[in-house]
C-alpha positions in Angstrom: 85.0 75.4 186.4 84.6 73.4 189.6 81.1 72.6 188.8 81.5 71.7 185.2 83.6 69.3 186.4 81.8 68.0 189.3 78.7 67.2 187.8 80.1 65.1 184.6 81.9 63.0 187.0 78.9 62.7 189.1 76.8 61.9 186.0 79.6 59.5 185.0 79.4 57.8 188.3 75.5 58.2 188.2 74.4 57.3 184.5 76.2 53.9 183.4 75.2 54.5 179.9 76.4 57.9 179.1 78.5 58.5 176.1 80.7 60.7 175.7 78.5 62.6 173.3 76.1 62.9 175.6 78.8 64.3 178.2 79.8 67.3 176.1 76.2 67.6 175.3 75.9 68.0 179.3 79.1 70.4 179.8 78.6 72.5 176.9 74.5 72.7 178.4 76.1 74.1 181.4 78.6 76.3 180.6 76.0 78.1 177.2 72.5 77.9 178.9 72.7 77.7 182.8 76.4 79.3 184.3 75.5 82.6 182.5 71.6 82.9 183.9 72.7 82.3 187.5 71.8 84.4 189.9 75.3 85.5 191.7 73.9 84.4 194.9 73.6 80.7 193.2 76.2 81.0 191.9 78.0 81.0 195.3 76.4 78.6 196.6 76.7 75.8 193.6 80.3 76.2 193.6 80.3 75.5 197.3 78.5 72.9 197.2 80.5 71.4 194.4 83.4 72.0 196.2 82.4 70.3 199.0 81.8 67.3 197.0 84.6 67.3 195.6 86.5 66.9 198.7 84.3 64.8 200.6 86.1 61.7 199.5 89.3 62.7 200.9 89.1 61.4 204.1 88.8 57.6 203.1 90.4 57.9 199.7 93.8 60.8 199.9 91.7 61.8 196.2 89.0 64.6 195.2 86.2 62.9 193.5 86.6 64.0 190.4 89.7 62.2 190.3 88.7 58.9 191.2 88.1 55.8 188.8 84.5 55.8 187.6 83.7 52.4 189.5 85.7 54.0 192.1 82.9 57.2 193.0 80.0 54.6 192.2 81.4 52.6 195.4 81.9 55.7 197.2 78.5 57.4 197.0 77.0 54.0 197.9 78.7 54.4 201.5 77.3 58.3 201.6 75.3 59.1 205.1 71.9 59.5 203.5 71.6 61.5 207.1 74.2 63.4 206.1 74.9 67.0 204.2 77.0 65.6 201.8 74.2 63.3 200.5 72.3 66.2 200.7 74.2 68.4 198.6 74.6 65.1 196.3 71.1 64.6 195.7 71.0 68.8 194.8 73.8 68.4 191.8 72.0 64.9 191.1 68.9 67.2 190.4 71.1 69.4 187.8 72.0 66.7 186.0 69.4 65.3 185.4 67.4 67.8 184.0 70.6 68.9 181.5 70.3 65.2 180.9 67.4 64.8 180.2 67.1 68.1 177.5 69.2 66.6 175.3 67.7 66.4 172.0 68.9 61.9 172.4 67.6 61.6 175.3 64.2 63.2 174.6 63.9 61.1 170.6 64.8 57.9 172.9 62.0 58.6 175.4 59.5 59.6 172.9 59.4 63.0 173.9 58.4 65.2 171.2 58.0 69.3 172.6 59.9 70.6 169.4 57.1 69.5 167.4 53.8 70.1 170.0 54.9 73.5 170.5 55.7 74.3 167.1 51.9 74.0 165.8 50.8 76.4 168.7 49.7 79.8 166.8 50.8 83.1 168.1 48.8 85.9 168.8 49.7 89.2 168.5 52.1 90.2 170.6 50.2 92.7 173.8 53.2 94.9 175.6 51.8 95.3 179.8 54.7 97.2 180.7 56.2 100.4 179.7 59.5 101.7 180.1 60.2 105.0 181.4 59.6 106.4 185.1 56.0 107.7 186.9 55.6 111.0 187.0 53.2 112.5 189.1 51.6 111.0 192.5 49.3 107.9 192.3 45.9 107.6 194.2 47.6 104.1 194.9 51.3 102.6 194.6 51.0 98.0 194.7 54.1 96.2 194.9 54.1 92.8 193.3 51.8 91.8 190.6 50.4 88.1 191.1 47.5 87.3 192.1 46.8 89.9 194.7 48.4 92.9 193.0 46.8 92.3 189.7 43.3 92.0 191.3 43.5 94.8 193.4 44.9 97.1 190.4 41.9 95.4 188.9 39.9 96.8 190.8 40.8 100.4 191.0 41.2 101.2 187.4 38.1 100.2 187.1 37.0 102.7 189.1 39.0 105.1 187.7 42.0 105.7 190.4 45.2 106.2 189.7 47.6 103.4 189.7 50.4 102.2 189.1 52.3 98.6 190.1 55.8 97.8 190.5 57.5 94.5 189.2 60.4 92.9 190.2 60.7 90.0 187.4 60.3 90.8 183.3 57.8 90.4 181.7 57.5 86.8 179.3 56.5 86.7 176.0 54.5 84.0 174.5 57.6 83.9 172.2 60.3 82.6 175.1 57.4 80.4 176.6 57.8 78.3 172.9 60.9 78.3 172.2 62.9 78.3 176.1 63.1 75.1 177.2 60.7 74.6 180.5 63.6 74.6 183.2 65.5 77.5 181.7 61.8 78.9 181.8 62.2 78.2 185.6 66.0 79.4 185.4 64.5 82.8 184.6 61.0 83.1 186.3 61.5 82.1 189.6 63.2 83.7 192.2 67.1 83.0 192.4 67.4 80.3 189.5 63.9 78.3 191.2 67.0 77.1 194.4 64.7 78.5 197.0 64.6 76.3 199.8 63.6 76.3 204.2 66.0 75.9 206.5 65.1 72.8 209.1 64.7 69.6 209.1 64.8 68.5 206.3 65.7 71.0 204.6 62.5 71.6 201.6 62.4 73.2 198.0 60.0 76.3 198.1 59.8 77.4 195.1 57.9 80.9 193.6 57.8 83.1 190.2 59.8 86.4 190.1 58.2 87.6 187.0 54.7 89.3 185.5 52.4 88.2 186.8 53.5 86.6 190.0 53.7 82.8 191.2 50.3 82.4 188.9 52.4 83.2 185.8 54.2 79.9 186.9 52.4 77.6 189.2 49.8 74.9 188.6 46.6 76.8 187.5 44.9 74.5 190.1 41.8 75.9 191.6 40.0 75.0 194.7 37.4 77.5 196.9 38.3 77.1 200.8 36.5 73.9 202.8 34.4 75.8 205.1 36.5 74.5 207.3 39.3 76.7 207.2 37.6 79.6 208.1 37.3 78.1 211.1 40.7 77.6 211.6 41.1 81.3 210.9 39.5 82.5 213.9 41.0 80.2 215.5 44.4 81.2 214.9 43.4 84.8 214.9 40.0 86.2 215.9 38.7 87.2 212.4 35.7 86.2 211.3 35.1 87.0 207.1 31.8 87.1 205.8 31.3 83.8 203.4 28.3 85.9 201.3 31.3 88.4 200.3 34.3 85.6 199.4 31.3 83.8 198.1 31.0 86.9 195.9 34.4 87.5 195.3 34.8 83.5 194.2 32.4 84.4 191.3 34.0 87.1 190.3 36.9 85.8 190.4 36.2 82.6 188.7 34.5 84.6 185.5 37.0 86.4 184.7 39.4 83.0 184.3 37.1 81.3 183.1 37.8 78.6 185.8 35.9 75.4 184.5 36.4 71.3 184.9 39.5 69.9 182.7 38.1 68.0 180.3 38.3 64.7 178.8 40.6 65.0 175.8 43.1 67.7 178.4 43.8 65.4 181.0 46.0 63.4 180.0 47.4 59.4 180.5 48.5 60.6 184.2 45.5 61.7 185.2 43.4 58.2 183.6 46.0 56.2 185.9 45.3 58.5 189.1 41.4 58.1 187.8 41.5 53.9 187.4 43.5 53.3 190.7 41.1 55.7 192.7 37.7 53.6 190.8 39.5 50.2 191.3 40.1 51.7 195.4 36.3 52.8 195.4 37.4 55.9 196.5 34.7 58.4 196.7 35.7 61.8 196.1 38.0 62.0 192.9 37.3 64.0 189.9 38.8 66.7 187.5 40.6 70.1 189.4 39.1 72.9 187.9 41.4 75.4 186.1 41.4 78.9 184.5 40.9 77.6 181.3 39.1 80.6 179.3 36.8 80.6 176.7 37.2 79.2 174.8 39.6 77.4 175.7 43.0 77.1 174.0 44.8 74.8 176.5 46.8 72.3 174.1 47.4 70.0 176.7 51.6 70.7 176.6 51.7 69.9 180.6 54.4 72.8 181.2 51.5 75.2 183.3 54.2 75.6 186.5 57.3 77.1 183.8 54.8 79.6 182.3 51.8 78.7 179.6 53.3 78.8 175.9 50.0 78.4 174.4 48.2 81.1 176.4 46.0 78.4 177.4 45.9 78.8 181.5 44.6 82.3 182.4 47.1 84.0 184.3 47.2 87.7 186.1 48.9 88.8 182.6 46.0 87.2 180.5 43.3 88.4 182.4 43.2 91.3 185.4 45.9 93.1 184.7 45.7 92.8 180.7 42.3 94.7 181.6 43.5 96.9 183.9 46.6 98.2 181.4 44.0 99.2 179.1 41.5 100.7 181.4 44.8 103.1 182.2 47.0 100.8 184.7 50.7 102.0 184.1 53.1 98.1 184.9 56.6 98.7 185.6 58.8 95.4 185.7 62.5 95.0 186.3 61.2 97.2 189.2 62.6 96.7 193.1 61.1 98.5 195.6 63.6 99.2 198.2 61.3 100.3 200.4 57.3 101.8 201.6 58.1 105.9 203.0 56.5 105.9 206.2 55.8 108.7 208.3 53.9 109.5 211.4 51.5 106.5 211.0 51.2 106.9 207.1 53.0 105.5 203.5 54.1 108.3 201.7 54.5 106.0 198.5 57.9 103.9 198.2 61.3 104.2 196.7 62.0 101.8 193.9 65.1 100.9 191.6 63.9 101.5 188.1 65.8 101.7 184.9 69.7 101.6 186.9 68.9 104.4 189.4 66.4 105.3 192.5 62.9 107.3 192.6 61.0 108.7 194.8 57.0 107.5 193.3 54.3 109.0 196.2 51.1 107.8 196.6 47.7 108.4 198.5 47.5 105.2 199.3 50.3 102.4 199.3 49.1 97.9 198.8 52.1 95.8 199.3 51.1 92.4 197.4 55.7 90.8 197.6 53.9 87.5 198.3 53.8 85.9 201.4 57.6 85.5 201.3 59.2 89.1 200.7 55.9 91.1 201.9 57.6 91.0 205.7 61.1 91.9 204.3 59.7 94.9 202.6 57.8 95.5 205.7 60.3 94.8 208.3 63.0 96.7 206.4 60.5 100.0 205.6 60.1 100.1 209.5 56.5 98.8 210.7 57.3 96.7 213.8 55.0 93.9 214.5 55.8 90.8 216.9 54.1 88.4 214.2 55.2 90.2 211.3 57.3 87.1 209.2 55.5 84.4 212.1 53.3 81.9 211.8 54.4 81.0 208.3 52.1 78.0 206.5 52.9 76.0 203.8 52.0 72.9 201.8 54.4 70.4 201.8 54.6 68.5 198.7 56.0 65.1 197.9 56.0 62.9 194.7 55.6 59.4 194.4 56.0 57.5 191.2 55.0 54.4 189.7 56.2 52.5 186.8 52.9 50.9 185.1 52.7 48.4 183.3 52.0 50.4 180.0 52.9 53.9 178.4 51.4 56.2 180.2 53.4 60.0 178.4 52.4 61.6 181.7 54.0 65.1 180.1 51.4 65.2 177.3 47.9 66.8 179.0 47.2 69.1 181.7 50.0 69.3 184.3 48.0 68.3 187.1 44.6 67.3 186.1 42.9 65.3 188.6 42.5 64.8 192.4 42.1 62.7 195.0 39.9 63.8 198.4 39.6 61.0 200.1 42.2 62.2 203.5 40.9 65.5 203.0 38.9 66.1 205.0 40.2 64.2 208.1 43.1 64.4 207.7 44.0 67.4 204.8 46.0 65.6 202.4 45.2 66.4 199.0 46.4 64.2 196.6 47.3 65.7 192.7 47.7 63.6 189.5 51.0 65.9 188.7 54.3 65.0 186.3 56.4 68.0 185.5 58.4 67.9 182.2 60.4 64.9 181.8 63.6 65.4 184.5 62.2 67.9 186.5 60.7 67.7 189.6 60.1 64.5 191.9 58.6 63.1 189.1 62.6 61.1 188.3 63.3 62.6 191.8 62.9 59.2 193.1 63.4 56.4 190.5 67.2 54.5 190.1 69.4 56.0 187.5 69.1 52.8 185.5 64.8 53.5 184.4 65.1 57.4 183.5 64.6 55.3 179.7 61.5 53.9 180.8 59.8 57.2 181.4 56.7 57.1 179.1 55.5 53.9 181.0 55.9 56.9 184.4 52.9 58.1 186.6 53.3 60.1 189.3 51.2 61.0 192.2 51.9 64.4 194.2 50.7 64.7 198.1 49.9 67.9 199.2 49.5 68.0 202.6 47.8 71.4 204.4 50.4 71.6 207.9 49.5 72.3 211.1 53.3 73.2 212.4 54.8 77.1 211.6 57.6 79.1 210.3 59.4 81.7 210.5 60.5 83.9 207.6 63.0 86.3 209.5 64.3 89.6 207.8 67.8 88.1 206.8 68.3 84.5 206.3 72.3 83.0 205.8 70.6 79.8 204.2 67.0 79.6 202.8 63.8 81.6 202.5 62.6 80.7 205.6 63.0 78.6 208.8 60.2 75.6 209.5 60.3 72.1 210.8 58.4 69.7 209.8 55.4 68.4 212.5 55.6 65.4 214.3 51.4 65.0 213.2 52.7 67.2 209.6 54.7 63.8 209.0 51.8 61.5 209.9 49.6 62.5 207.1 52.7 63.1 204.5 52.7 58.9 205.8 49.1 58.1 205.1 49.2 60.3 201.8 52.7 58.3 200.3 50.1 55.1 201.3 47.4 55.9 199.9 49.1 57.1 196.7 51.2 54.1 196.3 47.8 52.2 197.0 46.4 54.4 193.6 49.0 53.4 191.2 49.7 50.0 192.3 45.5 49.2 191.7 45.9 50.8 188.9 48.4 47.9 187.2 51.9 49.7 188.7 54.7 46.7 188.5 56.9 49.0 190.7 56.3 52.0 192.9 59.0 54.5 194.8 58.4 56.2 197.6 60.3 59.5 197.9 62.5 59.1 200.0 65.9 59.7 199.9 67.2 55.7 199.7 65.5 54.7 196.3 63.4 51.8 196.8 61.1 50.3 194.5 57.8 48.4 196.7 55.5 46.4 194.9 52.9 46.1 197.8 51.2 48.0 199.9 52.8 45.8 203.2 56.2 46.7 201.7 55.4 50.3 201.5 54.2 50.5 205.6 57.6 48.8 206.6 59.3 51.3 204.3 57.8 54.1 206.1 57.5 53.0 209.4 60.9 53.0 208.9 61.5 56.4 207.4 63.3 59.2 209.8 61.9 62.5 209.1 65.0 63.9 207.1 64.4 60.9 205.1 61.7 62.3 202.9 62.2 64.4 199.9 59.4 67.4 200.1 58.9 70.1 198.5 55.9 73.1 199.4 54.2 75.3 197.6 51.8 77.9 198.7 53.5 80.1 201.7 50.8 82.5 203.6 50.2 83.9 207.1 53.2 85.6 207.6 51.5 89.4 207.4 48.0 87.5 209.5 45.0 89.3 209.2 43.6 89.4 212.7 41.7 91.6 215.3 44.2 93.5 217.1 48.3 94.1 216.6 48.7 91.4 219.2 47.6 88.5 217.5 48.2 90.0 213.4 49.3 92.4 211.0 46.8 93.9 208.9 42.8 94.3 209.8 40.0 93.1 208.6 40.1 95.1 205.4 43.9 94.5 205.1 45.1 98.0 206.3 48.3 97.4 208.0 47.8 98.3 212.3 49.6 101.7 213.0 49.2 103.0 209.5 45.9 104.5 208.3 47.0 104.2 204.3 49.4 100.7 204.2 47.4 97.4 203.2 48.7 94.2 202.4 46.9 92.2 200.0 48.6 89.1 199.0 48.6 85.5 200.3 50.3 86.7 203.5 47.2 88.1 205.0 45.2 84.7 204.7 45.1 84.2 208.8 45.8 80.8 208.8 46.2 77.1 205.9 43.3 77.4 203.4 43.5 73.7 203.6 43.6 73.2 199.5 45.5 75.8 197.1 45.4 79.2 197.8 45.2 80.8 194.2 41.0 81.4 193.8 41.1 82.6 198.0 44.0 84.8 197.5 42.3 87.2 194.5 39.3 86.4 196.4 40.2 88.4 199.6 42.0 90.8 197.8 39.0 92.3 195.0 37.3 92.9 199.2 40.2 94.7 200.3 40.4 96.8 196.6 36.6 96.8 197.6 37.3 99.0 201.1 40.5 100.4 199.6 38.2 102.0 197.1 35.8 102.9 199.6 38.3 104.8 201.5 39.0 106.6 199.1 35.7 108.2 198.0 35.3 106.0 194.5 
């Protein structure tokens, strides 16, 4: 149990006021809730990292980390090179201990985080099971791999045209009961790939979480809905020579928005964190800001629990399960969960079906058409494993790097109450492709506590946070196999400059709204009180100093005019194959600039309509 020992030793050093009772809670939760649910690969990684931290002090102290006195541990931690690997290991383990510590009912009570009280008021709806047991029977018109923003829409469009469709999802189907009862951190463990410990390998290392659950990442995203700006279509043409009919795209947008009930977050659900952003934006005279549009449905069921990115307990975020998949199943769609598609069966330029692990056995499922909608990180790997050869497959990876700027405000915010990501500032969007979003995850999760000192975590009610979301100029690669990380990606110098500008404006907004101290997303925790201090800190920060996460991977099987430029044609058909299609974020020719879900939904609807036409429907 070296991981448990190391985390406890780290907690004693970092949390100066932690009690024996709280240490016992940390240990028991690790043993009871965390370790048994770790993916074997993740468990090996965390054990390796904890061992590395245990051994690191030996050259200077001749002692293991956990055998040092608490005071010597603290002093040794202060000597670590912030640009070194040991510092990165410490940050990752700090993140794990912080989440578990903040789950502690004693800590929740101390900061007035009343999750149990709030979710107890949610009315359980009659359960609708979308997935089925058993094995697929017969030949299908269409087999779909993946149930997210692309696959769910394709399935819906095809079954309503009376085609026989089977959909395979590798993740589980969540129930509302577990969405209510499980802490959001434990749901992240269950519904994200590799328990949420996925990252890109490069300078810097970037956390890149994505869903492994029915409904795909849409089930565990923030539900932020923007139509793509016109500028993005120009970027698409420049990247791959493809022209998208804007009229067809707008029509598809309208269909999706109706299905999801997309509307602005109402005033009563904005929450205190959004109010801070609004106050600061108005004080600075910013012009482009307001409530985010979200899939709230009709009537609105959102209860402001603030857990959108971990599966919504109230069904208030209308995701793929509650809309396209539910309606498609009612019309005959067959959904299979815990179904790992090993490869697409290909022969002589045709897809014959798929080979899928289901219920402990490997099954061959035949179909007239195969649609791969496994997401921008898994679709290229599946196609490469299946034998598709194209130099663009896995290349051109775009992401949206994100950083959190946090602040201790002059009055209580209770930023976890309300819609998690409910307000935006777009003043930097046109010139720099930087979008600012008021977003504060539940206490202890994500960047919301990532950059504030450990001795200030009990000031959580006073915390406000702004997410800096950057549309990147650089690109990465998703190789067929990786030793570390899910992709190779380095931040470009241009994107680093965008990050600096986004951080600077975020800090200005928070200070204008009454922040006492602002903490920048840097590895060295530093509170600032003026824009001059912000600029000075950012001017000294090297690329590896930024604490970066990322979202919205796209463009790894991009749509293009020819196979020399991309992987699929304008209909979503893989070059060289008559009946193999891709419909997910990987077909986007380049960045969408803003959050891509709505565009993925819309483009997948267009692809589905073209598949239907090919099938004669």
